[in-house]
C-alpha positions in Angstrom: -23.6 -62.5 -9.8 -19.8 -60.9 -9.1 -19.4 -57.7 -7.3 -18.5 -54.6 -9.0 -16.1 -52.2 -7.8 -17.3 -48.0 -8.0 -15.5 -46.5 -10.3 -13.0 -43.9 -9.1 -14.9 -40.2 -9.7 -13.3 -36.7 -9.6 -14.7 -33.8 -8.3 -12.9 -30.3 -9.7 -13.2 -28.3 -6.9 -12.0 -24.3 -8.3 -11.2 -21.8 -5.5 -13.2 -18.6 -5.8 -15.8 -16.3 -4.5 -13.7 -15.4 -1.5 -15.0 -15.4 2.1 -19.0 -16.2 3.1 -19.6 -15.9 6.6 -23.9 -16.7 6.3 -24.8 -18.2 3.2 -26.4 -22.0 3.7 -23.4 -24.6 3.1 -25.5 -26.6 0.3 -26.3 -23.2 -1.4 -22.5 -22.0 -2.1 -19.4 -23.7 -4.7 -17.6 -25.6 -3.1 -14.6 -23.5 -3.9 -15.9 -20.5 -1.0 -14.0 -19.9 1.9 -15.9 -20.5 5.4 -12.8 -19.1 7.1 -9.7 -17.4 6.0 -6.7 -15.1 6.6 -4.2 -13.3 4.5 -5.3 -15.2 1.2 -6.3 -12.8 -1.5 -9.1 -13.8 -4.3 -6.6 -13.5 -7.4 -8.3 -11.9 -10.8 -7.3 -14.7 -12.8 -9.1 -17.5 -10.3 -7.7 -19.0 -7.3 -6.5 -17.7 -3.8 -2.9 -16.4 -3.3 -1.1 -16.5 -0.5 -1.1 -12.2 0.2 2.9 -10.7 -0.2 4.5 -9.7 2.6 5.2 -6.0 3.5 8.4 -4.3 4.5 9.8 -1.6 6.4 10.9 1.2 4.1 13.5 4.9 4.1 14.6 4.6 0.8 17.5 2.5 1.3 17.5 -0.7 -0.4 14.5 -3.1 0.0 15.4 -6.1 2.1 13.5 -8.4 -0.6 16.0 -6.9 -3.8 18.7 -8.8 -1.4 20.7 -11.2 -3.1 23.1 -13.9 -2.0 26.0 -15.8 -3.2 27.8 -19.1 -2.2 31.6 -19.4 -2.2 32.4 -22.9 -2.0 35.2 -22.6 -0.1 38.4 -24.4 1.5 37.6 -23.2 5.2 41.5 -22.8 7.0 40.5 -20.2 9.9 38.1 -18.9 12.0 34.4 -17.3 10.2 31.4 -17.0 11.5 27.7 -15.0 10.5 28.2 -11.5 10.6 31.6 -11.4 9.4 33.1 -9.3 6.4 35.1 -11.2 4.2 37.5 -9.1 1.8 38.6 -11.1 -1.5 42.7 -10.8 -1.1 42.9 -10.5 -4.8 39.9 -8.3 -5.7 39.3 -6.2 -2.8 35.9 -6.8 -2.6 34.1 -7.4 0.5 31.1 -9.0 1.4 28.3 -9.9 4.7 28.8 -13.1 5.9 25.3 -14.8 6.6 25.6 -18.9 6.7 29.1 -20.9 6.9 28.6 -24.7 6.2 32.2 -27.4 6.3 32.8 -26.3 2.9 31.1 -23.1 1.9 31.0 -19.6 2.8 27.3 -17.8 2.3 27.5 -13.7 1.7 25.6 -10.8 1.0 26.2 -7.1 0.2 29.2 -7.8 -2.3 30.8 -4.7 -3.1 33.3 -5.7 -5.9 33.6 -9.0 -7.9 35.5 -12.0 -5.9 37.1 -14.4 -7.8 37.8 -18.3 -7.7 40.9 -19.3 -6.3 41.5 -16.1 -4.4 42.0 -16.2 -0.3 39.7 -14.7 2.0 40.2 -12.7 5.0 38.6 -11.8 8.4 40.3 -8.7 9.8 43.5 -9.2 7.4 43.3 -13.0 9.0 42.8 -15.6 6.3 40.2 -18.0 6.9 39.4 -19.5 3.3 40.5 -19.8 -0.1 37.6 -19.8 -2.8 37.7 -22.7 -4.9 34.6 -21.9 -6.7 31.7 -19.5 -6.9 28.0 -21.1 -6.8 25.6 -18.9 -7.1 21.9 -19.8 -5.4 21.4 -22.7 -4.0 19.6 -25.8 -6.5 17.4 -26.8 -3.5 14.4 -24.9 -2.9 14.3 -24.4 0.9 18.0 -23.7 1.4 17.8 -20.9 -1.7 14.4 -19.4 0.7 16.4 -19.5 3.7 19.3 -18.0 2.2 17.3 -15.2 0.6 15.3 -14.7 3.8 18.8 -14.0 6.0 20.4 -11.4 3.2 16.8 -9.9 3.8 17.4 -9.5 7.3 21.0 -7.9 7.1 18.9 -4.9 4.6 16.4 -4.9 7.2 18.6 -4.0 10.0 19.8 -0.3 8.2 16.2 0.9 7.8 14.9 3.1 10.7 11.9 4.7 11.7 10.9 8.3 10.1 12.7 10.1 13.2 10.5 11.6 16.0 8.1 10.0 18.5 4.2 8.7 18.7 2.5 7.6 15.3 3.1 8.0 11.6 0.6 10.6 10.5 0.5 10.8 7.2 2.6 9.0 4.2 2.4 10.6 0.2 4.0 9.2 -2.6 5.0 12.2 -5.3 7.5 12.1 -8.2 9.3 8.9 -7.3 10.1 10.0 -3.5 8.3 8.6 -0.2 7.1 11.9 2.3 6.0 10.9 5.6 4.9 13.1 8.5 5.9 12.2 12.5 5.5 15.0 15.3 5.7 18.2 13.8 8.3 17.4 11.0 8.0 16.4 7.1 10.4 14.0 6.2 11.7 12.2 2.7 12.9 9.0 1.7 16.3 9.1 0.3 19.0 6.7 -0.8 20.7 7.2 2.9 17.3 7.0 5.0 15.2 9.7 6.3 16.5 13.4 5.6 13.8 16.0 7.0 12.6 18.7 4.9 13.3 22.5 5.3 10.1 24.2 5.6 11.4 28.0 5.1 9.7 31.2 6.4 7.1 33.5 4.4 6.9 36.8 4.5 3.5 38.6 3.6 3.3 41.7 1.4 0.7 44.2 -0.2 0.8 46.9 -3.1 2.8 44.5 -5.1 3.4 47.1 -8.4 6.0 45.1 -9.7 6.6 41.5 -10.2 8.4 39.7 -8.2 10.1 36.2 -9.1 10.8 32.8 -7.5 14.5 33.0 -7.2 14.8 36.7 -6.9 16.4 38.4 -3.6 14.2 40.7 -1.6 15.5 43.7 0.4 14.1 45.4 2.8 14.7 49.1 2.0 14.5 50.5 5.8 16.1 47.2 7.8 18.5 45.7 5.4 17.4 42.4 5.7 17.1 40.1 2.8 15.0 37.1 1.4 15.7 34.6 -1.3 12.1 33.9 -3.2 11.5 30.4 -3.3 7.8 30.7 -4.3 5.6 34.1 -4.8 1.9 33.3 -3.4 -0.3 35.8 -5.1 -3.6 35.6 -3.0 -5.5 38.6 -4.8 -4.9 41.7 -6.8 -2.3 42.0 -9.6 1.2 43.2 -10.1 -0.2 45.1 -13.1 -2.6 46.7 -11.3 -0.7 47.8 -8.7 -2.3 45.7 -5.9 -1.1 42.5 -5.8 -0.8 40.8 -2.3 0.1 37.4 -0.7 3.1 35.9 1.0 6.9 35.4 -0.6 8.4 31.9 0.8 11.9 32.5 1.4 14.2 29.5 1.1 16.8 31.5 3.3 17.0 35.0 4.9 19.1 37.1 6.7 17.9 40.1 9.3 14.7 41.3 10.4 11.8 42.9 7.6 9.9 45.6 9.0 6.6 46.1 8.8 5.2 48.5 5.9 8.9 48.7 4.8 9.4 48.6 0.9 10.8 45.1 -0.7 13.1 45.6 -3.8 14.6 43.6 -6.2 18.0 44.5 -7.2 16.8 48.3 -5.9 13.6 48.8 -7.5 10.9 48.7 -5.2 8.0 45.7 -5.4 6.1 45.6 -2.7 5.3 46.4 0.8 6.2 44.2 3.3 3.5 43.1 6.1 6.4 42.3 8.8 8.7 40.1 9.9 9.5 37.0 8.1 8.2 33.9 10.5 9.4 30.4 10.3 6.7 27.6 9.1 6.0 25.2 11.4 3.4 22.4 12.0 1.4 21.6 14.7 1.7 17.4 15.5 -2.2 15.7 15.9 -3.2 15.6 12.4 -3.8 12.6 9.9 -2.4 14.1 6.6 -4.8 13.5 3.5 -2.5 14.4 -0.3 -3.4 14.4 -3.9 -0.7 15.0 -6.6 -2.3 17.9 -9.0 -1.0 19.6 -11.9 -2.4 23.8 -12.3 -0.1 24.8 -14.4 -0.1 21.9 -17.7 2.9 20.4 -18.9 4.7 17.4 -17.0 6.9 19.4 -15.3 3.9 21.4 -13.1 2.6 18.3 -10.8 3.3 19.0 -7.4 1.6 17.6 -3.9 -1.3 19.0 -2.0 -2.1 18.1 1.5 -4.2 18.9 4.4 -4.1 17.2 8.3 -6.8 19.1 10.0 -4.5 21.2 12.8 -2.1 23.0 10.2 -3.3 24.9 7.0 -3.2 22.8 3.9 0.2 23.0 1.5 1.6 22.7 -1.5 4.7 20.9 -1.8 7.1 20.3 -5.5 9.8 18.3 -3.6 11.6 21.7 -2.7 9.8 24.8 -1.3 6.7 23.8 1.3 3.9 26.6 0.5 0.8 27.0 3.4 -2.0 27.6 1.8 -3.8 30.7 3.4 -7.7 30.4 2.6 -8.9 33.3 4.8 -10.5 30.9 7.2 -11.0 31.8 10.9 -9.4 28.5 11.8 -7.7 27.4 8.8 -7.2 23.8 9.4 -9.2 21.9 6.3 -9.1 17.7 7.2 -9.8 16.2 3.4 -8.5 17.6 -0.4 -9.0 16.5 -3.9 -7.8 18.1 -6.9 -11.1 18.6 -9.3 -11.5 21.1 -12.8 -8.6 22.5 -11.9 -9.6 23.5 -8.5 -8.4 22.7 -5.4 -11.6 21.5 -3.1 -10.8 21.6 1.0 -13.7 20.7 3.7 -13.9 22.2 7.0 -16.1 20.1 9.0 -19.5 20.8 6.9 -18.0 23.4 4.5 -16.4 22.6 1.3 -14.7 25.2 -0.4 -13.0 25.5 -3.4 -10.1 27.7 -5.2 -10.6 29.9 -8.2 -9.7 28.3 -11.3 -6.4 27.1 -12.1 -5.3 29.0 -8.6 -4.8 27.0 -6.0 -3.3 29.9 -3.7 -6.7 32.5 -4.5 -9.9 32.0 -2.4 -11.8 34.8 -3.1 -15.0 34.4 -5.0 -13.8 37.6 -7.1 -11.6 34.7 -8.6 -13.9 32.2 -8.9 -13.3 30.3 -5.1 -16.6 29.1 -3.8 -18.5 27.4 -0.9 -20.9 24.4 -0.6 -22.6 23.8 2.6 -23.3 20.5 4.0 -25.7 19.2 6.1 -22.8 17.3 8.5 -19.3 17.2 8.5 -17.4 15.7 5.5 -15.5 12.6 5.8 -14.2 12.0 2.1 -14.0 13.5 -0.9 -13.3 11.7 -4.1 -13.2 12.3 -8.2 -15.8 9.9 -9.7 -14.9 8.2 -13.1 -15.7 10.3 -16.2 -13.9 12.9 -18.8 -13.2 16.2 -18.3 -16.7 17.1 -19.3 -18.6 14.3 -17.5 -16.4 13.8 -14.2 -18.4 14.8 -10.9 -16.8 14.8 -7.6 -18.4 12.4 -4.4 -18.8 14.0 -1.5 -19.6 12.0 1.4 -20.5 12.6 4.8 -21.0 9.4 7.7 -24.7 9.3 6.3 -25.2 10.6 2.6 -23.8 10.5 -0.5 -24.0 14.1 -2.6 -22.2 14.3 -6.1 -21.4 17.8 -7.5 -21.7 17.9 -11.3 -20.1 21.0 -13.4 -16.9 23.1 -14.1 -16.7 25.7 -12.2 -18.7 28.2 -9.9 -20.7 29.3 -12.8 -22.0 25.9 -13.2 -21.3 23.7 -10.0 -24.4 21.7 -9.1 -25.2 19.4 -6.0 -27.5 16.9 -5.9 -28.0 14.8 -3.1 -27.6 11.1 -4.4 -28.4 8.9 -1.3 -29.5 9.8 2.3 -28.9 7.2 4.6 -25.5 6.0 3.1 -22.4 7.4 3.6 -18.7 6.7 4.4 -16.1 6.5 7.4 -13.1 9.1 6.7 -10.6 8.2 4.3 -12.4 4.9 3.1 -13.6 6.3 -0.5 -11.5 4.8 -3.6 -11.9 5.1 -7.5 -11.7 2.0 -9.7 -14.1 1.5 -12.4 -16.7 3.9 -9.7 -16.5 5.0 -6.5 -16.6 2.4 -3.6 -16.7 2.9 0.4 -17.0 2.0 3.5 -20.5 2.3 5.5 -21.8 1.0 8.3 -23.6 -1.8 6.0 -20.1 -2.5 4.4 -18.6 -2.0 1.3 -20.5 0.3 -1.2 -20.4 1.4 -4.5 -22.5 4.0 -5.8 -23.9 2.0 -8.0 -25.1 -0.5 -5.4 -26.0 2.7 -3.0 -27.9 4.2 -6.4 -29.7 0.4 -6.6 -30.7 -0.7 -3.0 -30.9 2.7 -1.2 -29.7 2.5 2.6 -30.5 -1.3 3.0 -27.8 -4.1 3.4 -28.0 -5.4 -0.5 -26.5 -2.2 -1.2 -23.7 -3.5 0.3 -21.0 -5.8 -1.8 -19.7 -7.2 1.2 -23.0 -8.7 2.6 -21.8 -11.7 3.2 -19.4 -11.1 5.7 -21.3 -9.2 7.9 -19.4 -10.3 11.0 -16.3 -9.3 9.5 -17.7 -6.0 8.8 -20.1 -5.5 12.0 -16.7 -6.1 14.3 -14.5 -3.8 12.3 -16.1 -1.2 10.8 -15.3 1.4 13.5 -11.9 0.6 13.6 -11.2 1.8 10.2 -8.3 4.0 8.9 -7.6 4.5 5.6 -7.7 2.2 2.0 -6.3 2.3 -1.1 -6.5 0.5 -4.2 -4.0 -2.0 -6.6 -5.2 -1.6 -9.7 -2.4 -4.4 -11.0 -4.6 -6.9 -8.5 -8.2 -5.3 -9.4 -8.3 -4.5 -5.5 -10.3 -2.5 -3.3 -8.4 -2.5 0.7 -9.8 -0.9 3.6 -7.6 -1.1 6.6 -8.5 -1.3 10.6 -6.4 0.2 13.5 -6.1 -3.2 15.0 -3.3 -4.1 11.8 -6.4 -6.1 9.8 -8.2 -5.7 6.9 -10.0 -6.6 3.7 -9.1 -7.1 0.6 -11.9 -6.7 -1.9 -10.9 -8.1 -5.7 -12.9 -6.7 -8.4 -13.1 -7.5 -12.5 -14.5 -5.7 -15.0 -17.1 -4.5 -12.4 -17.8 -7.6 -11.1 -16.8 -8.9 -7.2 -14.9 -11.6 -6.9 -14.7 -12.1 -3.6 -13.3 -10.4 -0.1 -10.5 -11.8 1.9 -9.4 -10.9 5.1 -5.9 -10.2 5.9 -4.3 -9.3 9.5 -1.2 -7.7 9.9 1.2 -8.1 12.5 1.7 -3.9 12.6 -0.8 -1.5 13.1 -2.0 0.6 10.3 -2.5 4.6 11.4 -2.2 5.8 7.4 -1.7 4.4 4.1 -1.4 5.2 0.4 -1.0 4.0 -3.0 0.0 5.5 -5.9 1.8 4.5 -9.8 5.8 4.1 -9.9 7.7 6.1 -12.2 8.4 2.6 -13.7 5.0 1.5 -13.7 2.8 -0.8 -11.5 1.1 -0.2 -8.2 3.3 1.0 -5.3 1.4 1.2 -1.7 2.6 2.3 1.8 1.3 2.8 5.0 2.9 4.3 8.4 2.6 2.3 11.5 2.0 3.3 15.2 5.5 2.5 15.7 7.2 4.8 14.0 7.8 2.8 10.8 7.0 3.0 7.5 5.7 -0.1 5.4 5.7 -0.9 1.7 3.2 -3.3 1.2 3.1 -6.2 -1.4 6.9 -6.7 -0.8 8.9 -9.5 0.7 8.5 -12.9 1.9 7.2 -11.7 5.7 5.7 -9.2 7.6 8.9 -7.0 8.1 11.1 -10.3 9.5 7.9 -11.9 11.0 6.4 -15.7 9.2 3.0 -14.6 7.4 0.4 -17.0 8.9 -2.0 -17.8 6.3 -5.1 -20.0 6.2 -8.0 -21.0 3.7 -11.0 -23.3 5.2 -13.1 -24.3 2.5 -17.1 -25.0 2.7 -18.0 -28.3 3.2 -18.4 -29.8 -0.2 -20.9 -32.7 -0.7 -20.1 -33.0 -4.4 -23.6 -32.4 -5.3 -25.0 -35.3 -3.0 -25.4 -34.5 0.0 -27.3 -37.9 1.7 -24.6 -40.0 -0.1 -21.4 -41.2 1.4 -18.4 -40.8 -0.2 -15.0 -42.7 0.4 -12.3 -40.3 -0.1 -8.9 -41.7 -1.9 -7.1 -39.2 -2.8 -6.5 -35.0 -3.6 -4.4 -33.0 -6.1 -3.7 -29.7 -5.2 -2.7 -27.2 -8.1 -0.2 -24.7 -6.9 1.2 -22.2 -9.1 4.0 -19.5 -7.7 7.6 -18.5 -8.5 9.2 -20.0 -5.3 9.6 -22.5 -3.1 6.3 -23.1 -1.1 5.1 -25.1 1.5 1.6 -25.7 2.5 -0.2 -27.6 5.2 -3.2 -29.8 3.9 -6.1 -31.1 6.5 -9.4 -31.6 6.0 -12.6 -32.3 8.0 -15.0 -35.4 7.7 -19.1 -35.2 8.1 -19.2 -32.1 9.2 -16.4 -32.8 12.0 -18.5 -35.0 13.4 -16.6 -37.3 16.6 -17.9 -40.1 15.4 -15.2 -40.3 12.8 -11.3 -40.2 12.9 -9.9 -37.0 11.8 -6.9 -36.4 9.9 -4.3 -34.6 10.8 -2.8 -31.5 8.8 0.3 -32.9 6.4 3.1 -30.6 5.4 3.6 -30.7 1.5 6.7 -29.4 0.1 7.2 -27.1 -3.5 9.6 -26.1 -5.5 8.0 -23.8 -8.0 11.0 -21.8 -9.0 11.4 -21.4 -13.0 13.6 -19.2 -15.5 13.6 -17.8 -18.8 15.8 -17.3 -21.0 16.3 -13.6 -21.5 15.2 -13.3 -18.1 17.6 -14.3 -15.5 21.2 -13.7 -14.1 24.1 -16.3 -14.8 24.6 -18.4 -11.3 20.7 -17.1 -10.2 18.5 -19.5 -11.9 17.4 -23.4 -11.4 17.7 -25.8 -14.2 14.9 -27.3 -15.3 12.7 -25.1 -12.6 9.0 -25.4 -12.7 5.7 -22.6 -11.9 3.4 -25.1 -11.7 3.1 -28.1 -9.7 0.1 -30.2 -8.4 0.7 -31.5 -5.1 -0.7 -35.0 -4.6 -2.4 -35.7 -1.6 -3.3 -38.2 0.9 -6.9 -38.6 1.8 -8.7 -41.1 3.6 -12.5 -41.7 5.3 -16.5 -42.6 4.8 -18.4 -39.6 5.4 -20.9 -37.1 3.0 -18.9 -34.5 2.8 -15.6 -33.2 3.0 -14.2 -29.2 4.6 -10.6 -28.7 2.8 -8.3 -26.6 5.0 -5.1 -24.9 3.5 -2.6 -23.2 5.6 1.2 -21.8 5.6 2.9 -19.9 8.6 6.4 -19.0 7.2 9.0 -16.0 6.6 10.5 -17.8 3.8 8.2 -18.1 0.8 6.8 -15.8 -1.9 3.4 -16.0 -2.6 1.7 -18.6 -4.1 -1.4 -19.3 -5.4 -4.1 -22.0 -5.0 -6.1 -22.7 -8.2 -7.9 -25.9 -7.9 -8.2 -28.8 -6.3 -9.1 -32.5 -7.4 -11.0 -35.0 -5.1 -10.9 -38.7 -5.7 -13.5 -40.5 -4.3 -15.7 -43.5 -4.9 -19.5 -42.8 -4.1 -21.2 -45.6 -1.1 -24.9 -45.9 -0.1 -27.1 -43.3 1.2 -27.2 -41.9 4.5 -30.2 -43.9 6.4 
């Protein structure tokens, strides 16, 4: 009887499900990860090596750097770091690499022309024979991009001052940061200090003072330019207006009780000398963008930090908000139903309807007493009539219904489940980090304070070791992710699609995180930043590195027995499907038979993939690759016989853009059963 060769079979592994540390191996789909770092679950399937982060101060981002290759006849001495000047064009550029036949440059100013001589310090060093653009070789292209990025990175500085970055906020297309006792704005020339101005109290206001007026002390002769009129009580029409004037500049010293005039007309009575607005260090800033005036021009930034008064900022004028509290230092803030809400420990207070400066009950302000210190305030999804406010303490969840002090009603939503500070975010519903892990309002309602309420119940080891280190959270709506960060530089990215959790994956940054913020860029899309303990502010999801350092990434899949755990398989080959937009290299490895010492375990092997591609109308000439492909199967050599195999994929580099591992196809033939 002739012998028959077993047919080769093919096992398709669809990567997905994220990290699972506890579910029994045989109960898991083969694409679930048992260990992972710096991969994320993609909303379209597969695991994506995360993008990097890079320092930010408003100057050009390192990831925006481009390079150019000049094919040259080199006749003199030219080195990396030199500036070359075109004799004909007068263009200049910074040299990032030199070969025997080419000079590679970045930071071009002007347009070089073929055939011109290049000078370094007025001495000729080369003649351009042709301008190549970018390299056709994937690894060389990635290397030159990285070297150009390093040049741009060196220009970007820390936020001035000492200590950690205490807060970051994105408002009106600019990033703001706080460090020590100052507030800074990102600009095209780096961080610029925000001038806080002075404040002058007034009472007995009998006639309107307008922003832009110059007030004069009738007795002292002091003057001040009014940047903002802060009306805290009364009205000018009734002659009992009281509040403060925020002065952008002033001369002299105002006297208490003197008349304040505008163009010689008495408007109000001074409460004393104008005092400089200052900030005390040591807080943690939380901000929100709100619109109390209607229209697109009335969005302003509001914030608090737990050691200073709350504030309003319109990009120019900084206005401290006085609530009347004896210790006026709120630590949480939210904008809801045209009220500004502030948390003072266990007290939640809200401003008058439509008036963030007015905190008297006569004008609609009020207070809500909680049974413990508030850790998070978050607006829940809904329309203008149905939306509610989530109020979290460490161990309880409450929901405030209603639209004003006339009908506000506090409901105890769940007792026993709360949230760590700064971890509440809203997507399809509210998500927070609690002792049991990441919770949503829906799971809290259905499961109470028990473990099944946690969306992250399959990663208890990670949660237990990190929950008390939580420092902040963001959402990336482009990727459908709730992200929570920890003080040791780690984080957790949970991907959610249409209310369904696709999986959670841990990340490990090289820089400690102290505060973070997400927002929408003016051009659309999500922008995310974090402030570190080293004084830098970083933009997330940018670049190919951790601010110049390599991104170490790995994902180890569960042991896959191909639905036959007691049958030996002879493994022959694997095909890994990658997608991306740049050159990438992966290390592919595998463990056989629960990594038993009775079998020879293969070493990891390196595989290269050039995933660059271009499309007409979406490229710059000389800066694209002909015949590029953004999807590529890597053909992997696999050998060995065992009942199962666990695949691992890793990458350690500062060169590669994010890439996605979508599927793995394993070729095998079945052998005998285990005895």
